[in-house]
Each structure stands twice: as C-alpha cells, then as structure tokens.
N, C-alpha and C positions, 0 to 999 in steps of 0.2 A: 551572598558570594563575595570573595574577597576581589580588590582591582588588579586581577590577573590579566595578561595581554593573551587572548585566544584568538586563533586564527581558524576558518572555517573552510573547508572546501562548499563553496554554494554553488556548485553546478547542476546540484538538484531542483533549484528554485528556476531554473529554464526551463523546466518540466512541466507546467500546470496541468493537474488533471490526472498526476501519475500519484500513487502509492507513496512513494519516496517522495515527492515533492510536500505532500500532505505533511509527512512524518518531519523534514526536513524544517519546514515553515513553523509548525506548530510549536516545535520545541524551542528553535531559535528565538521565536517572538518572544518567548516566557524568559527565558534566559536572559536575553540582551535586555530585558526590563529590569534585572535584578542585580546590576551593578557588572564589572569587568569591564577591559577596554575591547572591542569585539572587531575583527577584521575579516570581512568576508569577501572570498576570494574567487572570481569566475572567469570562464572563458568567453562569455557573453553575457550580454545585458538580460537583467530580468527586473520584476516589478520591487521596486523598494517599500512600497508603503508597509507600513508597520514596522519598519527599520529606520526611520528617520529619527533618529535619537543622536545625542551628541558624543555617546560613547560606541558607536558603531561606525565604522569605515568600510568603504566598497573599493574595490579593487578590480578592475575589468578589463580583459586585455581587449575585447571586441572585434577578436578574430571571424573570419568565415567558417563555417561548419563545414565548408569542403577540404578546409584544411586538416581536417582530423583536429583543431583545434582543444576538443577535450582533454585528449591525451598530451598534445605539446604544453597545456597547461600547466603539467606537472613541474616540468621546469622553470616557468617562473611563479609558481605559488613555492619553491625551496628560496628562491631569491628575494621574495616578498618578504617570507616569514624573518628571513635575515635582516632585513633593513626595517621591518617593523619591529624586531627585539620582542617578537612573541616567545611565551611560556610554553603554551599549549597549544597543538594542532588537531582539531578532528574532522575527520573523513566520515560524512554519516551515510555514505554509500562507497562498502566495499573495497577505498582505495586510499592511501596516503601517498604524498608527494616521493618519488625515488629517490631523492635527494635530500630529503629532511635532517637537517642538524639534529647532533645525536645530543644534544642538550635541550632540543624542545620534546616535552611529553608529548605523546601522542595517544590518541583514541580513534577507534574505527567502528562503525556501525554495520553488522553483518543482517541483511534483511531474508537473506536466503540461502542456499548451495544448489539453485537449480543448474549451477554450470558442472556440477559434480553427479547430482541424483536426477536429474532430468535433463541432460544436453542437448538431446534430439531435439527440446522444444524451443532452442536459442540460434539464432543467427550464427553464421559461423564468426564474423568479427567479433562481435559480442562475446561470444564464448572464447575466443582466443585473449579477447581484454581481460576478461574475469581470470583466465587461469594464469595469463602473466601478473597481474597487480592485486590480487587478493592473497595469494599465499605471502608475499612481499609484506603486504600491510599488517597481515596475520602476525608475521615475525617481527615488525618492526614497533609494533602497537604496546604500547603498556599497560592497556586496559581494551576489551572488545565487547561493545555491546550489542545483542541480538535483540529480538523484537519478540520471540517466542520460546517456550521450552521446547517445542518441536526445533525450533533451528539451531538452538544450544546443542541439542541430540545429535543433530547432521554434524554440526562444527565438530563435537566431539569426536565424531564417528570418523569424519576425515583427518584431522587435525587433532588427535588427541595430546599433542604436546602443548596446545596451548590453551587448554582445557580449565587451568588455573586463574587465567584472565578474564574470564566471561563472565558477563551480566546481563540480566535479562531487561530490557527498558522497552515497555511494548508501546503501539500505537493507542488511539481513541478515536473520539469521534467527536467534531466542532459542532455537528448539526442540532444536538439537543438543546444546547443553551441556547443558540440562537433563534433557532425556531421558537422558542419561549419569550424571547425578549421581543419578538415579533408577531407574538400572539397566534402562532402557529400550531396547530396540534395534531396529533395521528387522528385521522380519519376513521379509525375504528377497523372495521373488516372492507377492505381496501378493494377496488374494482380493475385491479389487473396485478400481474406478475410482471417483477421488474428484472432486468440484468444489468449491472455495471461492471464495467472493466474494458481496459483497452484488447480489441480484438486480434487478439493472437494464438498459436494455437494450445499452450496451456490453459487456456480459458475453458477450452471444449465446447466453443460455441455451436458449430455444426451439429454435432451430437445432441445437444440440448435443443437444437431445432427440429431434429427429426423426431425427439421424444415427444417435444411440444405437438407435432403433426399428430403424432400418435393419439395423444391426449384429446386433441381436438375431434378425432373421430370418433372418441368413447364419450362423450358427453355432449348432449344437446346444445347447452350453452357456456361452450369455453369460457374462461377470462381470458383477455386478451393480453401479449406478452410485448414489454416497453423495452427497447434495449438501447443502452447508454453507453458510449465509448470511443475513441477516437481508432481508425484503424492501425495498427500495429503491423509488424512483418508477416509474412508468410501466410495472412487468412485468406479463406476462400474466398470466392464471389457470395457474400451472404447475402444481398439483395436475388441474385440468381437463384442461390438454394431455397431462398425463402418463396420465390415463384416455383419453381421445381416441386415443392411440398404441396402446392395450392395452398400456402396459409396465410397469404397478402392480407386478406381482412382482418387477420387476427394479430397482427405482427407490425410492429411501427418502430423504424431505425430512426434515432434521435441525433447520433453522432455525439460531441463534445457538447455540454451543458455547462453553465456556469453554476457559482455556488448555490445561489438562490434558488435556480431551478432543479440543482438536484434534490434540496431540501425538501421541496415541493414534491418531487416524484417520490420520495422514500417514503414521505408522510401518508401518503395518497395510495401507498401502492399493498397489496394483499400479501405479499411477499415476496423477499428476495431469493432471487435462483444465482446459486454461484457453485456450480457442480465442476471446479476446476481438477485440473490434473494434477495441480502443483501448486501450495503456496506457501510461503513463509510466516505469513501473518494473515492477512486477507482483512484489509481495512474496510469493504464495501459491508463485510459481517458486521462489523462493530457500529456503524452508521446505522445500518438497519435497525439493529437490537435498541441501541438509543431513543429510536421512535416507535419503539413498541412495536417493531414489524418481524415476523418470522422469519425463517431461513430456511431453503432446502439447499443443503450443500455437500460437499465430500465428507467420505468420513476420513477420509487420507489426509496427510501432512499436517497443516496447522488448524483448518479449518474446525474441525470436533475441538480442540482445545478452547478458540476462541469463541465458540457458538455455545460452547456447553450443554447446558439442559433444553434451552432454547432452539436448538436446531433439529431439523429432520435430515437424516444422513442418507445418502445414497452410494452407490457403488460408481463412480464416476464414467466409467468405460460401459456402464449397463444402461441403455437406451429404455430398458423396459422399467428398471428400477426408476429412473428418472420421471419417466411418463406415469409410473404409479404413485408417485410422491405427488404428481400435478394434482392427480386425481382425487388422494386423499384431502390434500390441503384444501381443496375445493368443497369437498362433500361433508368433510368429518368437522363439523363444528367444534366438539367437544376437544378433540384433538388440537383444533385451531386455536381457540380460547387458551389453552394450556400452555402453549409454546408464547402465547403474545403475554401471559404473565410471568414467565420466567424470563421473557427478553426483561425485563425490569429490574430483575435480580441479576442476571447475570453480565449487565454492563455497569454495575456497581463496582467490577474489578479493573474499570479502565477509564483513566482519566488524562487529560494532558498535563496539568499541572502535577500530581503525581510524577509522569514521567520524566517532566522538566527538572524536578528536584532529583529525582536518580540519577538522570545524565550530567547535571550540574555535579554532582557527587562525584562522579567517575573522572570528569574532567579536573575535578580539583584536588583529588585525592593524592 
C-alpha cells in the first residue's frame, strides 16, 4: 500500500462482541500493518491494542453517550479530515461524514439492508438513523463494499443507481488460526448446541427456544443448549421463557464472553444454531465452520450463501422444522459427519488476509 493518508470511522471499535466490531478490527489491524498513514476517528475511547503503530493516529471526542455523540461525531470527523489532510475516508458501517470535503475519496461498507428489508426488527431511532445516513453515504461514496452476494443483491434492489460502485469484501474467522497456535482443536462430536448472537428480535431466539423445548420432549437424552450474547433491544424475557418452557436444566445463559472463552465454546459444540430471520453475512456461521462445527441455520438471506454445503437449513419461522433439525443433527451420525467434512471445504472461501487486501484495493483505487 502506498503512503496515503486514510481516515476511518472507528466507532465500531467501541462495541466489542458485535459482528461489525470484528469486521472493522480484523481488516484495520491488517491494513495498518502494510503502510499508509492512518487516522482513526471515534466519539468514545476504544481498545487500541493492535493499533500501537507509528503510522496510526487516534482522534477521540470522549463525549457522553447520552449526548447522541455517535451522530454528533460526524461534524468533528469532517473537521479532523481537513486538518489531517486525509486523501481517503472509510466508513465501515453504513455512514460517511455528512460534510466530508469533496476532494477526499470515500468508501463505505454496507453489512445489510435491514432498515429496508426487515425494519420491524429494528428500534425506531436506529431505523431513522439508517434511513438518514445510509442513502447519503451511498451517494457520496466512490466505492461501496458489501459483505456478501446477498447484500449486493439487496443493495442493487433498493439502490440500483449505485450498482456500478459495489464490490464484495466478506468477513472471515479468526478462531481457527488462534486455536491452532494454542494447541486447541475441535473436540469432534461435541456435547451441546450453541447459539451466538446479540439477543434481539431478528435473531429469532424465542422461536428457537420453543423448538428446543419440543426437541427435549422427543428424545430421551437431548443435548443441552448454551446461549452466548449480550442483551439487545426488544428482547423478550429469555430466562422467563426458559422457565416457562420447563427447559431450565437444558439451557445455560452465558451472556457475553471473551474471545478465548468463545473459541473454546465453539470448538466443543456439537453444532451452531443460527435460525435468524435476517442476516447480511452471519459471522458466527464462519466461526463455527472454521473449527469444523456444523451449522443449523436459515435458508433465508445470507446464511445459505455463507454456510454453503455445510449447513442444515430450516424455515426460520417454523418451530417444527427447527425441532426436526435438532433431532436429526443429534441422531443421524452419517449426516452429521458429512456436514463436518464439508465445513473444512466451505471455510476456504473466507480469509481475513484476502479480505484486507481486497479492501485495501478499494481504498487505494
């Protein structure tokens, strides 16, 4: 990469545990190591480990979140970009500064079109923010990165005038390489089902729990379910629902966990459960496949694209289909082994180094 001056909207780094956080951090960490002068802009402080390089500069407002600092930051980002004499600006999450100087090349990453395709699964403020900023960012951007072919198709459906600017830069998994370096390996046919994701409506967790309760009633020794993820907006009383369904002995709510614990949970899982109503990519799917763990997931949106032949697909609104999938994944060893073997093939399509090179090319072109 040439020694260009690149500014980045680093606000996603303030939200550890989310897929967009992982996407931003993994790409940035690689691109910063290969030259260029980088300026990371944020409304609040974030973990700078991995970015302690002489060519990386941090600009942080430090405003309280109550002030809606995430959106006020747009005004400061444009001012900082002028002062830092940046040549390129990358918005890794649907937005670009509203007053970005016209001589600065701009790139934006679009992860999904939830605000158009499934707006009922979003909070009103978040939906309005997306409706305001995303179309403006698409118009301003010189290039648009999307995380999947599915998101490319949805973007072209809603905003066909920008189709010529779109390129796919997918996510990947950081789990396999780190697990190998630590001597950790997948445990084979694991001892529990695993759910990973923020507990919010489009993750479809209440329906999954009702399907899991049906599964527990149909098999003498059901595999337990471990649920990883922080509470998002609009989530039902998950502990209450677990109690109501009388599956407390089979369900463990772990909340947020660190990366080391997450690697261990994946590697010892029997299968990942991700029957989401909508995903632009589905990073947990790739993380599970990277450790040879099969996936039960939706045939809708991006999940089928990401899991490929290693996924067992269900209609996400059918508790019966989800329950039957759990039963088959528990009892059909031939099916299970076939999915495990396919996981090692499908994961070859996803690599953070490849994605970082692709993103660098878009920023520098």
